[in-house]
N, C-alpha and C positions, 0 to 999 in steps of 0.2 A: 566490548562486553563479553564475558566468557559464556560460551554456549553450554547450556545444561544438557546432561546426558538424557537420551530418550528412554523412558520406562513405560512398558506396556501397562494398560489398565488392569489386565488380568493378573499380571505379576504383582502389581500394587495390592490388588485384592487378596492374592495368595499370601503376601507378606502380612497383611492385616489378620487373616485367618490364623496363621501360624502363631503370631504374637498373642492373639486371643486364646488360642488353644493352650499355650504355655502358661498364661496367666490363670486359666481355669484349672489346669492340672496342679499348679502351685497352690491354689486356694483349696483344692479338694482335701488335702491332709488336715488343714485347720478346721474347715467346716465339717468334714467327714468325721473327724475325731470327736468333735463336740456332739454331733448327731448320734454317733454310736455309743458314746458314754451315756448319753441320756437314755438311749434304748436299753443298755445293759443295766442301768439303775432301775428302770421300769420293770424289767423282767425279774431281776434278783430281789427286788423289794417285796414282791408277793411271797417269794420263798422265805425271805427273812421274816416277814410278818407271821407266816405259819409257824416258823421255829419259835418266834417270840411268844406266840399264843400257847405253845406247849410248855415253854418255860414258865409263863405266868400261871398256867394251870397247876404246875407242880410247885411253884414257890408260894403263891398266895396263901395256902393253908398254913404255911410254916412261918409266916411273918410274925414278929420282926426278925430280920436276918441275924440280929445280934444274939438271938437265943437258940440258934441252930446247934444241935449236938454234933459231935465229931462224926458220928455215923451218917446223920442226914447230910452233913457237909460232903462227905465222900461220895454218897449216892448222887447228890446233885452234881458234883464235879464229873462223875461218870456219865450222867445224863447229858451234860454239856458236850462231853467228848464224843459221845455217840451221835449227837446232832451235828457236830462239825464233820464227822466222817461221812455220815449218811447224806448230808446236804452240801458237802464240799465247800464249807466255809472255813476260813483260816482260823478264826477265833470266835468263841461265844463266851461272854462274860457278863457278870452282874456286878454293878457298882452303885454307889450312892453319893450324891453331892454333899460335901462338907465345906467348912469355911476355907476359902482360898484354894480349893482343889476338889479331888474326888477320893473316895476310899473303895478299894476293891474288896468284894466278898468272895466271888468264885470266878475262876477263869479256866478255860480249856482250849486246846489247839488240836487241829486235825492231824498234824504231823507229830510222831512220837517225840522226837528230839525237841521240837518246839513246845510240845506239851510239858515236858520236864523242865524246860528252860523257863517257861512262863510261871510254873509253880514256884520256882526259886525267886523270880523277879517280882511276881505279883501274888504273893501268898495272901491268905485271908487276913483282912484288916490293913493291907498296905494303902498308905495315903500318898497320892501324887499331886504335887502342886502344879496346877495349870489353870488358865482362864477357861470358863465354861464355853462350849461350842455354841454357835448360833442356834443349832437344832435343839440343844438342851434348854437354852433360854426360851425358845418358842414353846416348848412342851410345858415347862414350868409356868409360863404365863397363860397357858390354856389356849394358845393360838393354833396349835397343831397336836395331833395324836401320835405322830411319829415324824422322823426326819432322817436325813443322811448327810454325811460329811466326808469329803476326800481328805485323807490324812496321810502325811508322810512322817514316820517316826522311826525309832530303833527297830521296829518290827517290820518295816518295809512300807511300800505304797499300797494303801488299802482304801476301800470304800466302806465307811463305818455306818451301819444302820442302827438307829437309836429308837427304842420303844420304852414307854414308861411302865412302871409297876406301881399300882395304887393300892392303898389300904381300903378298909370298909367305908371310910368317910370320903373316899375319892381323892385323897391327897397322894401326890407322887412321893413315894418313899425310896424308890430306886429306879435305875435304868438298866435295860437289857441292851448290851452292845453286841452286834454281830458284824464281824469284819470279813469282807469279801476281797480276795487277793486280786489286785488289778493287773498283775502280770498276765494272767490268763485272758483277762478282758482285752489288754493291749495287744496280745498275740492275735486274738480273734479280730480286733480292730484292724491290725496290719493286713491280715488276709482279705478282709472285706474292702479295705482301702485299695489294695492292689487290684481286686476285681472291679471296683468302681472306677479306678483310673483307667484300666484296660477298656472298660465299657465306654467311658467318656472319650478315650482316644479313638476307638473304632467309630464311635458316633461322629466325632469331629471329622475324621477322614472321609467317611461316607458323605456326610453333609457337605464337606468341602468340595469333593469331586462332583456331586450333584449340582452344587451351587455354581461351580466353574463351568460345567456343561451348559446349564441353563443360562448363565451369564454370557457365555460365548454365543449361544444361539440367539438370545433376545436382545443383547446389547452390543457385544464386540463385532459380530458379523454384520449387523445392520450399519453400525458406525463405520466399519471398514468399507462396506459397499458405498456408503454415503461419501466417504473420503475420496474414493476412486471417481465417483460421479463429479465431485467438486473439481478434482484435478483435470478430468476430461473436459469439464465445462470451461475451466480457466484457459486450457490450451485451445479449445475451439468452441466458441459460444454458440455455433450453429449445430453442435452435436445434439441429436434428439435423445433425451434421457428415457431409458426403458421404464415402463409403468410396472409397478409391483402390486400384487394382490396379497392381502394380509389375512391370516387366519384370525388373528385378533389384533387390536391396536393398543398401543401404549405411548409413552412419552417419546420414545425413539422413533416410532413410526410417524408420530406427529411431526417430529423434526424433519424426517425424510419428505413427508408430504409438503411441509412448509418450504423446504429447499427446492423441491421440484416446481412448486408454484412460483417461488422467487426467481428461479432460473428461467422459467417461461416468461415471467414479467420482464426480467432483465434482457432476454433475447429480443422480446418485442420492443422494449425501450431502445435497445441498441439499434435495431433495424429502423425504428422511427427516427433516431438521431442520424443514422447514416443517410436515410432518405432526405431528412431535413437539411443535413450538411450539403448533400448534393444539390438540393434545390437552392440553398443559400449561396453555394458556390456559383451556380448558374445565374442567380439574381445578381451576385456581386460582379460577375463577368458582364452581365447585361448593363448594370449600373456603370461599370467602368467604360463600356462602349458608349453609353449615353453621355457620360461625362466628357469623353473625347469628342463626340459629335457636337455636344453643346459648346465645347471649347473652340471647335472650328466655326460654329455659328456665332458665338459670343466669346471673343477672345478675352483672357483674363485682363489684358491691358492692350490699349490700341492708341497709336499716335499718328496723326495725319497733319501735314503741313501743305498749304496751298496758297494760291494767290488771294490775299486778303483775309486769311484766317489761319489759326492753328488750333487743333483740338486734341484732347487726350482723355482717356477713360480707363478706370479700373473697375473690374467686376469681380466680387469674391463671394461665392455661395457659402451658406452656412452648412450645407451638406454636400454630398458628392456632386449632386446636380441641384441647381437652384431655380428660382422663379423670376429673379430679376433679369432684365435684358436691356440692351442698348443697340443702336444702329446709327452709324455715321457714314454717309455716302453723298456723292455729288449728284444733284439733279441735272445740272448742265454746267456750262463753263462759268456761270455767275453765281449759282446757288448751291449751298451745302445744307443737307438735312441732318438733324440730330433728333433721335427718338430715345426716350428713356421710359421704361415701364416696370411695373411690379405686379407679379401674378399672385393671387391669393393662394396660400398654402406653399408647400415645399416638396421637394422630391421629384420622382419621375412624372407624376401627373401634372405638376406645375410646369415642368420642363416641356412636356408635350403641348400643353396649352399655350406656353410661351411661344413655341415655334409657330403655332397657328396664328397667334395674334401678330407676331413680328412679320410673318410672311404676308398677311393681309395688309398691314400698314405699308410695307415697302412697295407692294404691288400697286396699291391704289394711290399712294402719294406721288407716283410718277405720272399719274393721269393729268396733272395740272389743276386738280380741284383745290379748293381752299382747305385750310387746316381743319375747320369745323366740318366741312363736307367729308373729308377723309375719315374723321373720327365717327361721324354719323353712319357712314357706309360700313365701316369695319364693325361698329357696334351691332348693326343689323345682321351682319354675317355671323357674328359670334352668338348672338341671342338665338339665331335660327338653328344652330348646331350645338348648343351648350347644354347637353343633357345632364352634366354633373354640377350645374349651377356655379361654375367658377367665374371669377371676374378679374379684371386687370385695370390698374391705374396707369395712365399714360400721359406724358408731356411730349407734345409734338411741336417741333420748331424748324424753321427754314431761314437761313441767313443769306441775304444778298450781299455778296462779297464786294460789289462795286459801290453800293449805296450805304451799306451798314444797317439796312432795315432788317429787323428780326420779326418774322411773323410766327405766331404760336397759338396753340389752343390746348386747353387742359381738360383731362378726363379724370378728375378726382385725385390728381397726383399732388405731391408736396410742392410748396411754393419755391420757385427757383430763386437763387441769390444773384442779384445784379452786381457784376464785378466792376468797380470803379474806385476812385480815390476814397470814397466813403461808402462801402457796400451797403446795399439794402435789399429787402425782399420785394419782388414783383407781387402784385395782387391780382392775378388772373382770376377769371370766373372759375369757381371750383369745379364745375361740371360734374358729370356722373361717371363712375367707373364703368368700363366697357363690359358688357355681358350681363348687366342687371336688368335693364328695361329697354325694350326695343324702340320705344318712342322718345328716348333721351335726346336732348338737344345740347349743342356745344356752341361756344362763342369764339369767333376769330378776333385776335388781338395782335397788336404789334408795338414795337418800340424801336428806337434808332440808336445804334451803337456808334460811339466815336472811337477814334484810334486808341488802342490799348484797353478798350472796355470789352466786357464779355458777360457770359452767363454761366452759373454753376448749377447743374441739374443733378439731383441725388434721389435716392430712395430712402424710405423711413428707417432702414437699417443703420443709417448714419446718425440721425437725431435721436433715435430710440435706444442706442447703445447705453448700457448702464455700467456704473462703477461698483466697487465693493460695498458702497453704502446704498445701493439700489436706486441711485439717482440718475436720471437720463442726461445724456449729453446735451440735447436740446438745440433749438434753432438760434437762441441768443448766443450761446457759446460758439456755435459754428460761425456766425457773423463776426463776432469779436476776434476769433482766431484768424479769419481771412483778412480782416481789417489790419491786424497787427502784422501780418505777412506783407501787406502792401506798404505799411508805414515804415517798416525796417528794411525795405528793399529798394535800392536805387534803380534797379532794372525794371523793365516793363513786365506786365503780367505774362507769365508763360503757363500754358494750360497744364503741362506735365507737372511743373513745380507746384501749382496750386492744388492739383488733385492729390499728389503724393503728400503734400503738407497736411491736407485735410485727413487723409487716411491715417497718417502717422499720429496725428493729434487724437483721433478716435481710438486708435490702438493703445496709446498711452493712457487715455482716460479710462478705458475699460480693461486695464491690465489685470491679469489674474481672473478675469471673468470669461466664460465661454461665449463665443459668438452665437447668438440665438436667431439671427435674421440675416438674410442676404444683404450684401452691401454693394451699391453701385454709385459711382460718382463720375460725372462728365463735366469738363470745362471747355467752353468754346470761346476763343478770344478773337476779336476783330482787329485786322491791321489795315489802316487806310493807306495803301501803297499803290494807288492807281497809276502813277507816273512810272513806277518801276515794275509794273506787272509784266510777267514774261509771256505776253501774247505776241508772238514774233511773226514776221513775214517769212515766207518760205524762200529764204536766201541764205547762201553759205556764210555770208558775213554776219548773219544774226547769231551764229553760234558763239561769237566772241563774248557776248553777254553771258551765255550759259557757261562758257569756259571760266570766266571771271568768278562766277558764283561757286563753281566746283572746286577751283583752286582754294577758295576761302575755307572750304570744308576738308578737302583731301590733301592740301598742301601742294608744294611745287617740287615733287621728287620724281625720280624716274618711274617708280611704280605708279604714282598718281597720274603722270602724263600718259601712261599706257591706258589707264582707266578713262581719262578724258578723251583720248583718241578713239577708244571704242565707242563712247557716246557720240563723238563727232561723226564717225562712220555711219551710225544709224540716223543721225540728224540729216546728213547729206543724202542718204538713201531716200528719206522722206521728201527732201527738196527736189531731187532729180526725178523721182518716179511716181510719187503719190498723186500729184495734181491738186493738192490742197491749197486753199487760199490763206490759211493761217496755221501756225504751229503753237500749241499751248504746252508750256513746260511747268511741271509741278515737282517740288522737292519734298521729300518725306524723310523723317528720322525716327527709327524705332530701335530701342536698345543701342547697339553699336553698329547698326546697319544704316547706311545712307543710300537713298534711292532717288532716281530721276525718272519721272514719267513723261513721255512724249505723246501728245494727243494730236491727231490730225483728222481731217474730214475727207481724206483722199480715198483712192481705190483700196479695197481690202487687200492686205498683204501680211502674212504671218511669217516673220523672220525666224521664228523658233523651229517651225517644221519645214522650212524651205530646204529643198534638196540642193546641196552644193557638191558638185563633182570635182574631182582632182583635175587640175589644169596644167598644161605645159607652160614653159616659160613665156612663150610668145602669146599665150592666151590670158596672162595675168591681168591685162588691162581691160578685159571684156566684162568685168563685174563679178560680184559674189564673194570676193576675198574680204571685203569690209565686214560682212555678216559673220564670217568665220573668225575674224579678228575680234569682233565684239563679243562673241561667245567665249573666247579664250580669256578675256580680260574683265569679265563680270562674274560676281558671285552667283547671280541667278538672273534669268530673263523671263518675264511673264508677258504674254500677249493675250489681248481680248478684243473682241469687236462688239461694241455696245453703242446704241444711239447713233448708228451710221458713222461711227468713229473708230479709228484704229488707236488702241491704247497699248503702249509698250513700256513696261516697267523694268528698269535696269537697277540692280542692287549691288552695292559695293561695301566692303568692310572698311570702317574707319581706321585710320592708323592707331595702333596701340599707344596709350598714354598721351594721346594728342587729340582728344575729343574737343572740338571747338566749343567755347563758352559764349561766343557772341550770338546774336540773334540768328535764327534760321533764315536763310535767304528767302526773299519774297518772290 
């Protein structure tokens, strides 16, 4: 777009003034001439009327004019001549209206030559054919006593004054014509017009200068000052604008005051926004930290495989941090505990409350109390410290991996789905959500799982997900989908496969809809494999069983043999030095990482932090090299001492594109 040239306001106003001045000066001749002609007529009409009265006084006794003698005619002509000369009229004449024109009686002129000329052209009795003037018509009709007419003829441009001459009966018998030369009037008009134009020009110049000075003072200067303030404010909004004191106020000062107020409001608003943004950034950082902490406490997904079971969970909050939680951990060599809960509300407050509930549950479930006692104890602790009146629904369960007995208690949570050939919902006592009433009671219940049976525990975010028609996913659809999964699969139930199938079906159902509630889903599958349980004697030959299982997952390559040898070194270390009576081996699979956990009840020993010094060749058989070899051939080693047991977890990357599809080793 072409940029328009900048034109100052004062220049624009000056241009308007100049145009107005030229228009005014151009109109002065027209209106001035009209005004001065009127004034000339008004002044000369009185003189002409005096002359006409003298003429009447002289003529009326001698009427009718047709009977004038030659002597009287000459005397009258001389009288007319003297009147022209004395009163500076061009012509004075007497005439009478006749049919289709006028007839001249007597005519005289001021100038000698003109006087002689008019005697020749208009002698006594001359008839001129012309239409009557409007002034003559008005006088004959009795509407006026006199009149005037501007006439241009062979005698020049004149103003003709017309007065009637009446007989004794009042009838108009003749007219007195007195012509005034307009050339003198026009000359006078020209002089007066020049003076008027000069006066107007001087007036316009003075007015223009005063207007521009006033305009610059009360408009241009304040606007320029306001423009500088605006530029300064745009460059630095923290600039303090100077306050002005006004002698008087007008629209421009109102604009300045409004801008200063607006600038102050904007500065305050920007400051508030900056403070709010800083606070929001801090809050976002804190929420991000909280999300990471929660992710460490409640991982987005978790897979655990052990003797007699496999479990998998997915947790997906609706916001950065959520209120759903789960916990899966071993109570001892025979029991695995699974907890799923849902906190009222969402966000940071729900996450903090979740940590408190989860910590209390985990701590007290290890005491050996029944499921109902655990819930009752935790409920009392929460009610005692729950100033915000929050609550949590919880399903607490413990699976005995030797017998398949599942003990559980419910605290207002969703009904779990029993996984079998024809899935169905368990009907536990509904119980009361934790944190509502300190005297709430809970019921211990149990069921027995057979091989390949399990339980699906979930939060209401699953069944309450809605589609575009605002219809909920529901418990019936959940059961039917899981049933179809079992019917179309020749393999055994796999916890990860079940959970991911449920999550995918919910996502597909609620496609194009925002997730409004946290989602958590846990599947716990029982495997009746007591004869193949890796509860081994502390003998070197026992590792052959472990080796067979590891080859099934890692393959029989040079790289996998190094990994198996690393595990064998740690196994032999336990056999030779721990003094344990048994070695428990647990296999885990998470993502593409395969892990072997060795558990013994021997003397405490941390191979991770053990100091291994460099040895000479002759000292290599004195020990310590096996630990170093294990460190080099594992992805990660994690050691912990819990329940008077050494727990060593060794992680290995699975071979790429060769992830086993058979059952996880028992």
